[in-house]
SEKEVO-520747 format. One record per residue (C-alpha): residue in three letters; x, y, z. Coordinates in steps of 0.001 Angstrom, whole numbers, padded with zeros to 6 digits, always signed. Example, Ala and Ser with C-alpha at 12.3 -4.5 7.8 and 13.67 -1.06 7.14 Angstrom:
% SEKEVO-520747
Ala+012300-004500+007800 Ser+013670-001060+007140 
//
This chain:
% SEKEVO-520747
Met+000000+000000+000000 Pro+001488+003393-000986 Thr+002553+005509+001941 Ser+004026+008928+002531 Ser+006828+009525+004981 Val+008930+012432+006162 Ser+012278+011758+007791 Asn+015108+013894+009072 Val+018536+013466+007489 Glu+021311+013275+010088 Ile+024390+015441+009514 Pro+027733+013950+010538 Thr+029716+016603+012371 Asn+033081+015098+011486 Asn+032693+015154+007699 Thr+036007+016604+006594 Asp+035019+016850+002942 Asn+032305+019383+003589 Ala+033946+021148+006507 Ser+036234+023105+004231 Ser+033425+024463+002070 Cys+030915+025006+004894 Pro+032609+026699+007837 Arg+029373+027179+009775 Pro+026962+024583+011185 Ala+024907+022970+008434 Ile+021160+023249+007985 Thr+019141+020153+007210 Leu+016121+019802+004955 Ser+013831+016808+005037 Ala+013022+014451+002211 Gly+009672+012866+001551 Ser+007992+010425-000781 Ser+005709+011956-003386 Gly+003459+008923-003499 Leu-000145+008991-002380 Gly+000342+010853+000888 Val-000822+014311+001967 His+001641+017061+002777 Ser+000690+019639+005391 Thr+000173+023052+003782 Ala-001286+026303+005104 Ile-002164+029748+003789 Val-000449+032432+005885 Glu-000206+036210+005751 Val+003363+037404+005356 Ser+004232+041058+005848 Asn+007243+043282+005374 Asn+007161+047053+005998 Gly+003393+047194+005639 Asn+003294+045035+002500 Ile+001007+042035+003250 Val+000853+039016+000921 Lys-000865+035651+001328 Leu+001521+032786+000597 Arg+001291+029003+000614 Ala+003491+027386+003248 Leu+004603+023777+003665 Leu+005031+022704+007313 Asp+007967+020344+007745 Asn+009327+019310+011132 Gly+012313+017653+009425 Ala+013849+020947+008332 Gln+016075+022738+010832 Ser+015317+026175+009343 Ser+012735+027930+007180 Phe+013060+028733+003492 Ile+011381+031055+000996 Thr+011456+031229-002806 Glu+013112+034149-004557 Ala+009810+034965-006306 Ala+007964+035243-002975 Arg+010721+037416-001487 Ala+010589+039742-004491 Lys+006809+040003-004156 Leu+007225+041074-000533 Gly+010122+043397-001292 Cys+012196+042057+001615 Pro+015794+043292+001789 Ile+018421+040608+001190 Ile+020958+039838+003916 Lys+024193+038110+002884 Glu+025064+035015+004897 His+026788+031794+003932 Glu+025216+028487+004972 Cys+025208+024898+003728 Val+022049+022829+003354 Tyr+022303+019037+003495 Gly+019874+016393+002277 Leu+019847+012785+001111 Lys+023259+011097+000908 Asn+024726+014203+002524 Ala+024296+016191-000701 Ser+024905+019871-000002 Val+023819+023206-001432 Asn+025445+026536-000603 Ile+023073+029360+000381 Val+024355+032920+000536 Glu+021194+034966+001228 His+018367+035182+003754 Cys+015616+037616+004707 Asn+013460+038329+007751 Ile+009668+038185+007478 Lys+006671+038388+009798 Ile+004033+035639+009589 Arg+000475+036105+010788 Ser-002253+033482+011020 Thr-005603+033890+009282 Tyr-007157+031528+011861 Thr-005989+033030+015170 Ser-004118+036110+016356 Tyr-000797+034251+016198 Thr+002165+036212+014756 Thr+005877+035474+014697 Asn+009078+036666+013082 Val+010852+034119+010895 Lys+014314+034054+009358 Cys+014062+032452+005917 Tyr+016901+031330+003669 Ile+016326+032175+000007 Leu+016170+029452-002652 Pro+015103+029609-006311 Val+012605+026772-005698 Val+011643+025087-002434 Thr+010042+021981-003936 Gly+007888+020862-006840 Ile+004113+020948-007193 Val+002278+019842-004003 Pro+000336+017602-004321 Gln+001349+016096-007637 Asn-002169+014868-008350 Lys-005554+016209-007370 Ile-006877+014656-004152 Arg-010497+013556-004043 Val-011708+015411-000954 Glu-015054+013587-000869 Glu-013274+010343+000035 Leu-011645+011873+003134 Asp-014876+012597+005040 Ile-013578+015837+006575 Pro-015993+017198+009240 Gly-017902+020259+008073 His-017083+022420+011095 Ile-013330+022149+010490 Gln-011584+025307+009236 Leu-008678+024138+007117 Ala-005365+026007+007121 Asp-005236+025506+003340 Pro-008717+025166+001814 Asp-007139+024172-001497 Phe-004744+021581-000070 His-006160+019008-002508 Leu-005262+021037-005620 Pro-001725+020890-007115 Gly+000076+024185-006584 Asp+003383+025890-005875 Val+004919+026180-002412 Asp+006216+029638-001481 Ile+007572+028978+002029 Leu+008877+025943+003899 Leu+008432+026359+007663 Gly+010872+024180+009581 Leu+011102+023038+013179 Asp+012145+026528+014285 Ile+008399+027348+014410 Phe+006715+024000+013617 Trp+006247+022911+017241 Asp+005163+026410+018289 Val+002163+026384+015959 Leu+001180+022724+016450 Gly-001792+022228+018778 Thr-002885+019259+020865 Ser-006138+018392+019081 Gln-006233+015878+016274 Ile-008896+013946+014357 Lys-008237+010599+012701 Leu-010242+010228+009508 Gly-009968+006443+009400 Pro-007617+003596+008520 Asn-005003+004456+005904 Lys-006212+008045+005751 Pro-004482+011277+006740 Val-004871+012812+010188 Leu-006223+016281+010977 His-004056+018364+013342 Glu-005076+021690+014814 Thr-002488+024442+014511 Glu-002310+028206+014942 Phe-002895+028445+011193 Gly-005977+026232+011199 Trp-006420+022493+010726 Ile-003805+020768+008583 Leu-003812+017274+007062 Gly-000842+014986+007017 Gly-000084+011333+006550 Arg-000886+008560+004160 Asn-003946+007763+002099 Ser-005111+004746+000131 Trp-007291+006116-002653 Lys-006756+004879-006173 Ile-005563+007154-008964 Thr-005260+006512-012670 Lys-001628+007656-012875 Arg+000747+006892-010074 Pro+003382+009618-009490 Ser+006937+008445-009931 Lys+008917+011447-008670 Ser+010628+011706-005314 Tyr+011884+015051-004009 Cys+014614+016063-001684 Tyr+013159+019524-001452 Phe+016243+021551-002319 Ser+018246+019216-004541 Gln+016176+018341-007600 Asp+017846+021125-009653 Ile+021282+019935-008527 Gln+020510+016415-009729 Gln+019427+017707-013138 Gln+022599+019757-013489 Leu+024777+016786-012554 Thr+022957+014592-015059 Lys+023522+017126-017843 Phe+027182+017415-016838 Trp+027660+013658-017110 Glu+025968+013622-020519 Leu+028226+016396-021826 Glu+031395+014710-020529 Glu+030482+011309-021931 Val+032635+010184-024866 Pro+030476+009557-027966 Lys+030340+005886-028844 Asp+029680+006265-032586 Lys+031792+008235-035035 Pro+030034+010947-037094 Thr+028651+009498-040285 Ser+026814+012458-041811 Asn+027717+013644-045315 Ser+028986+016971-043966 Asp+031303+015241-041483 Gln+032658+012932-044173 Tyr+033265+015900-046502 Cys+035114+017853-043798 Glu+037286+014876-042880 Ala+038164+014199-046526 Leu+038982+017875-047134 Phe+041198+017925-044038 Gln+043174+014896-045188 Glu+043569+016189-048753 Thr+044463+019832-048124 Thr+046323+019916-044814 Gln+049967+020909-045290 Arg+052797+022521-043380 Asp+054424+025795-044456 Glu+058055+026872-044180 Asp+057537+028204-040642 Gly+056170+024876-039440 Arg+052573+026071-039196 Phe+049724+023892-040397 Cys+047570+025264-043224 Val+044069+023856-043532 Gln+041518+024774-046161 Ile+038223+026027-044741 Pro+035303+023769-045696 Leu+032415+025644-047296 Arg+028908+024246-047409 Asp+027952+026444-050390 Ser+029805+028307-053124 Pro+031701+031475-052038 Asp+029865+033339-054807 Leu+026745+033273-052634 Leu+028411+035747-050280 Gly+027808+038536-052786 Asp+029696+041820-052603 Ser+030881+041428-049023 Phe+033655+043953-049564 Lys+031225+046888-049688 Ile+029526+045682-046509 Ala+032863+045417-044715 Glu+033908+048851-045978 Arg+030668+050456-044752 Arg+031123+048898-041328 Leu+034713+050165-041213 His+033629+053726-041973 Gln+030781+053457-039474 Met+033207+052374-036768 Glu+035583+055220-037642 Arg+032761+057769-037407 Lys+031708+056367-034063 Met+035238+056600-032705 Lys+035543+060130-034014 Gln+032440+061108-032042 Lys+033637+059298-028896 Pro+037381+059861-028359 Glu+037339+057825-025139 Leu+036076+054804-027104 Lys+038845+055216-029671 Gln+041403+055461-026876 Glu+040197+052245-025233 Tyr+040046+050465-028610 Thr+043574+051573-029486 Lys+044829+050450-026088 Phe+043226+047044-026544 Met+044659+046551-030042 Gln+048129+047591-028888 Glu+047970+045078-026067 Tyr+046717+042438-028510 Glu+049703+043143-030772 Arg+052130+043233-027823 Leu+050993+039759-026724 Gly+051789+038419-030189 His+048196+037652-031192 Met+048494+039797-034342 Ser+051170+041594-036383 Glu+051047+044625-038681 Ile+051194+043696-042366 Arg+050223+047024-043956 Gln+053785+047977-044887 Gln+054599+044425-045975 Phe+051520+044411-048203 Trp+052418+047641-050021 Glu+056035+046586-050384 Arg+055036+043331-052037 Trp+052369+045140-054115 Arg+055012+047516-055416 Thr+057739+044962-056095 Glu+055693+041993-057276 Tyr+052715+043610-059005 Leu+053593+047092-060206 Asn+057055+046096-061392 Glu+055468+043487-063610 Leu+053145+046117-065097 Gln+055754+048842-065398 Gln+057731+048966-068704 Arg+061226+049871-067561 Ser+063440+049262-070629 Lys+063041+051635-073533 Trp+063399+048886-076153 Arg+060616+046867-074550 Ile+058043+049653-074965 Thr+056257+050009-078284 Gln+053380+052155-079334 Gly+051273+048997-079673 Lys+051847+048044-076032 Leu+050686+051374-074609 Ala+047773+053065-076327 Glu+045727+056170-075827 Gly+042811+055508-073466 Asp+044694+052940-071365 Met+044343+053158-067583 Val+047631+053628-065721 Val+048951+054254-062219 Leu+051316+057212-061874 Lys+054357+056224-059878 Glu+055442+058973-057472 Ala+058867+058737-055841 Asn+057950+061069-052979 Leu+054597+059465-052096 Pro+053665+056091-050595 Pro+051996+053636-052985 Leu+048552+054034-051430 Lys+048541+057692-052507 Trp+049565+057113-056140 Arg+046989+058434-058560 Met+045278+056716-061450 Gly+044685+058227-064833 Arg+043909+057610-068488 Ile+046447+058192-071267 His+045353+061198-073308 Arg+048210+061352-075830 Leu+051472+059571-076598 Tyr+054630+061275-077983 Pro+056676+058802-080033 Gly+060333+059530-080790 Ala+062242+059313-084041 Asp+062420+055544-083657 Gly+058629+055319-083275 Ile+058763+054373-079595 Ala+056710+056482-077177 Arg+058692+057685-074186 Val+056417+060502-072943 Ala+052645+060620-072448 Asp+049963+063053-071311 Val+047777+061477-068624 Asn+044328+062778-067713 Thr+043877+062563-063892 Ser+041525+064012-061304 Lys+043982+066919-060946 Gly+044018+067655-064691 Leu+046360+066798-067532 Ile+049829+065678-066411 Arg+052856+064828-068627 Arg+054933+061900-067456 Ala+057664+059619-068778 Val+056242+056232-069644 Thr+058828+054646-067359 Asn+056831+056122-064437 Leu+053521+054783-065710 Cys+052207+051415-064602 Pro+049557+050219-067068 Leu+046608+048343-065593 Pro+045137+045210-067204 Asn+042311+046276-069490 Asp+041435+043256-071572 Glu+037988+043001-069951 Cys+037861+046242-067941 Glu+035967+049152-069450 Glu+036812+051679-066764 Ala+038001+052065-063210 Thr+035236+053538-061128 Arg+036937+053679-057783 Lys+040011+055482-056509 Pro+042308+054582-053634 Thr+040500+055121-050342 Val+042565+056315-047412 Ser+041041+056265-043919 Glu+041922+058690-041156 Gly+045584+058423-040235 Gly+046359+056191-043256 Lys+045628+053053-041240 Met+043482+051328-043874 Ser+043436+051615-047676 Thr+041836+049933-050649 Leu+042338+050024-054414 Thr+039419+048533-056327 Leu+038864+048258-060062 Thr+035446+047530-061530 Cys+035538+045371-064592 
//
């Protein structure tokens, strides 16, 4: 026959494992079966600085102290007092509590009032009772004023009142409702029911609560699941593709670093013109820093520290050096006998090489006219630029590829301080 029991959990005083984490005497909560029994609940008035709220309390003589949910404390507006305590339950499982509050409880049945110190928990217990109790089968006398008129309906518990006030409110009168049925006890809060019952229900509850530790158990279970080594290797198509790409493309460079190709689910062409998006965000960030100098200062400090720790290195100068030596030198016609009028024609786009300017400030232009010499080879040209018509030696002109390009629609962009730059040609 299903029964309900409440038992105190003894706390060993010489437990060295918990002594280090809990320097003060431990507080004990009780544990109870959630079978077919009846837990003793009562509706009480709780006040704090004139704010009065009716809350549902669970009376438990197995708990050494009283507890309140964070939601109930917030509803009352009670100030939080910091204090470190340890709560122990089944198998000596412990929970650290760092907050408590002081409340005043008043009975709705008598003139009884008392001050209670309650430790704050996110949740005291689960739904009590788990299933609806058929009151008609209990044969409760009609003249009895129950401490919780809705004790038979599943609901939340706001406060757990422990033995610090349990025996003060318990009276001497009791009424037994019959064999295998709960017992009525008179208290300062009204008549409460407690004990076992033998009615039949369609769905038997299977949960058992140690009132403070059900969340801890769930967290431990999730932790074990996360730490568990997977038994089966990934067999999805994406995993197989990534593994094959890793084996085929992984190589080691001259510095000993491993180079791995990034696996892409779709074609890179689907990204669209991401350069313009990145450029807009860069300019937006620069404008924001210009408006907020303190933000720019903190950002600069962070980036300098990032560079000092070796997490990044400046490549701007290296980039322009390689761009000049490896790209422009290939475009530039340096030997007079290599240049013919057919190689450089009017209308070609060129970059004007300037000895006294950095590469990112070199201008672009279009050849307006060529001046061939007596041998038919052009050595001087007029170039149309944004500053007007300029005459330059062809040795200082770097022609740009124009097989498929109709015109260059963008000029070099230099951000504030010359930190960033771009040179984009539209083909």
